[in-house]
N, C-alpha and C positions, 0 to 999 in steps of 0.2 A: 211433210218431208223435213222442214226446218222450222222450229219455233223458238223465238227469243222473247223473254219476258223480264221486264224490269232490270235490264242490264245496266250496271253502273260501273264506271271506272274513272278514277282520277289520274290524270297524266301530268307529270312535271309539277305537281302541286297546284296548278291553276287551270287545268282543263278537265272537264268531266263528261263522260257519257251518263246522262241522267235518265234512268227509267226507260231505256230504249226497248221497245216492244214491237215486233212485227213477225209475220210468217211468210214462208215460201212454200206454197202448195205444190203438190205433185203436178208435173207436166207444165209448169209455168216458168216464164222468164221474167224475173223481177229486176228492174233497173233501180239502182241505189244512187241517188244524186244529192248534191249539196256542194257548197263552195269549198275551196281549199281550207283544210283545218276544221271542217264541220264535224268530223268524227267518222267518216266513211271507212277509212283504212283501219282505224282503231277497232271499229265494230267487226270488220271482217277478220282481223287478226285474233280477236277474242273468240270468234266462232271456231277457228282452227286451233285454238289453244296456244297461239304464239304469244298472246298476252293473257295473263290471268285476270279475270274481272274481279272487282271488289265484292260484287253481289249480283244476284239475278240468276236466271235459268236459261240454259241453251240446250235444246234437244234436237237431235238429228236422227231420223228414222225411229223415233220413239225412245232413243237412248240419251242419257245424260252425257254430254260431250266430255266433261271433265273426268267422269268415272269410267268412261268407255273409250278413251282416246284412240287406242290402237284399232279397235274394231270400227270406229266411226271413220277414221282417216283412210281405211281401206276402201271406203265407199264414197270418198270425196275427191274430186279433182280440183286442185287449187293452183292458181297462177297469179302472181303479183307483178304485172307489168313486164318489163324486159328482164331476161335472165342475165344477171350481172355477176354471178359467182364463178369462181375458178377460171379466171380469164385465160390462163395458159393451157387449160386442158382442151382436148378435142371433144366435140359433141358426142362422139361414139363412146368415149370413156365415161363421160358423165351419165349418158343414157344407161350404160351397163350397170353402174352403181345405183342409179335411181330406180331402175326396174326391179332390182332385188328386193325392194321394200314392199312390193305389191303382189299379192297372190294371183291377181287376174291380169297381170301385165300381158299385153298382146303386141308382140313385135311387128306383126303384119299391119296392124292398125297404125303403129308409129311410123312404119316405112311409108305407108300410103299418105299420111299427113306430111311427112318430110318431102315426098314427091310433089304434093299439092302446094306446099309452101315454098318449094324451091330451096330446101335446106340441104347443105352438104355436110354430112356428119363427120367428115374428115377435117373440117375446119376447126379452128380454136375459137373459143368464145370471143376473145379480143379481136378476131378478124371479122366478126359479124357487125352489120349495121344495127342501129337501134330497132328497126322494124324486124329484122331477122331474129334478134334476141327475143322479141315478143312472140314471134312465131314458134321459136324453139320452146319457150315456156308453155305455150298453149299445146304444142304437140306432146310434151311430157304429161301434161295434166289430163289430156283426152285419150290416153292409151292404156288405161287400166280398168275400163268398164265401170267408171264411177256412176253413181246414181244422182249425186248432187254436185254441181260445179260452182265454185266460188272464184270469181275473177275480179281482180282489182285493176281497173284501167286496161282491159284486155285488147283494145284496138288502138291504143296510143302508139304512134310511130308507124302505123300501117297506112299505105296509100289507099285512096277511095275504092279501088277495084278489089284489093285484098280485104279491106274492111267488109265489103259487101259479101265476099266469099265466106269470111269468118262468121258473119251474122247468119248466113244461110246454114252453116254448120250448127250454129246455136239453135236455129229453128228445127233442124233435123233431130237434134238431141231432145228437145222438148216434146217433139211428136212421139217419142218413144217412152213417154211418161216419166222422163227424168226432168230435173229442175236446174235452173241457173239463177244465181244471184250475182249481179255484176255492177260495179261502180264505173261511172264514166263521166267525162266532161263533154263528150260528143253527143249532144242531145238528139241529133238526127239519127244516130244508131238506135236510140230508144224508140223513136217514131216508127222505125222499120220492124223492130222485133219484140219489144217489151210487152208483156201482158199486164203488168202491174208496176206502179211507180211508188217508191218510198223516198221521201225527201227529208233529209236531216239538216238541221241548222243548229250550230253551237251545242252539239251533243243531245239535241232533242228531236224526236220525230215530229215533223210539222204536217206532212201529208202522207197518207197511205191509202191508195185506192187503185182499182183497175184503171189502166191508162185511158181507155176510151171514155169511161164514166167521168174521170177527172177532167178531161178536155171538154166533154159535152156539158159539164156542170158549170163551166166558166165561159165568159165572153169578153172580147175586146170591144170597146166602144170609143168613138172619137167625136169631137165637137169643138165648138169655139169656146173661148174662156167664159163668155156670157152664159153658156149652157151648164157650166160647172158650179152647181149650187152646193151649199154646205151639206144639204141632205144627200146629194149624190156622192159627194166626197166621203161622207161617213159610211155609205153603203158599199163603196168600192174597196177591193183589196188594197189597191194602191193606184196613184195617179201620177202620170208624167205630164208636165206642163212645158210649153215653149211659147214663143211670141205669136205663133199662129193658132194655138188652141191646146187641146189636151188629148191624151190617150189614157184609158183606164182599163184595168182588169176588174171584172165584177162577177160574182156568182149569178147565174141566170135566174135563180129563184128570187133574187133581190131586185130584179128589173121589173118594171110595170109597163103596160102599153102606153100609159101617159108619158113615160119618159121619152118615147119617140125616137130612140136611137136605132140605127142599123147596127147589127152585131156581126162580129167575125169570130170564127173559131180560133182559139189561141194554139200556139205550139207548146211543147213541153218547156222549151227555153223561155217563152213568154211567162208561163206560170211560175217558173223558178225566179225569174228576174223580178216580177212584181211582188211575189211573196217575200223575197229577200229585201226589197225596198220597204215593204210594210214592217217587217220584223226589225229592221235596223233604222227605221225612220229616215231613210235617205230622201 
């Protein structure tokens, strides 16, 4: 569905996407995670050709995105957080203009999403809450029968109930052999719906694996400071110490029966935090 290979882009002279490579398979929801400034938004904007990369390849549906921009964009639904454009225009006016760009625009789908999200198309953008602006952006993106959806922070500003409803929509989309790539800081959303996790740090892909495999491959261990040997420290991804003991993230393959630790399954947030600690020597 989407293939990115060796994507490079220097931003502001001092930030770069360096050889970013990953794929979004058919029917999959891929969570794109990383700290602020890690390169998530820059990567997503390169995919939709809002930023021109310095080098690398981006293919969607087997087509080069740069050379087939119009054809590719007909098949992509894109939303970047809250809709902040044209604050004085009514949603109905914006929708009429937006829909004209897409051959497969379906007004009935848009109307159903507006009803589901509680959107009043007679309101102006400036009259919407932040959460409602996010819902409007999602409704626009999901109303032209796209095959690939690219969302940048799609659930930011939404309350927990609406976030859960949006995630259910995402799962329904993926069940129809369509794909979603979305960035988020809300790792609990990834726990609920992501099939695969891609973790970017400082413009480099650090982890790229099926979510369940990634979590099963790691373990959290705890113990007293006397249990924290130099050998164990070297094997761990990273270690957190306090006056009572330590907690560490470690690959299960690097644990032995002789270590004698009880293990806990980490969350996606745990994996991110400990890898960030290791990468930045915190």
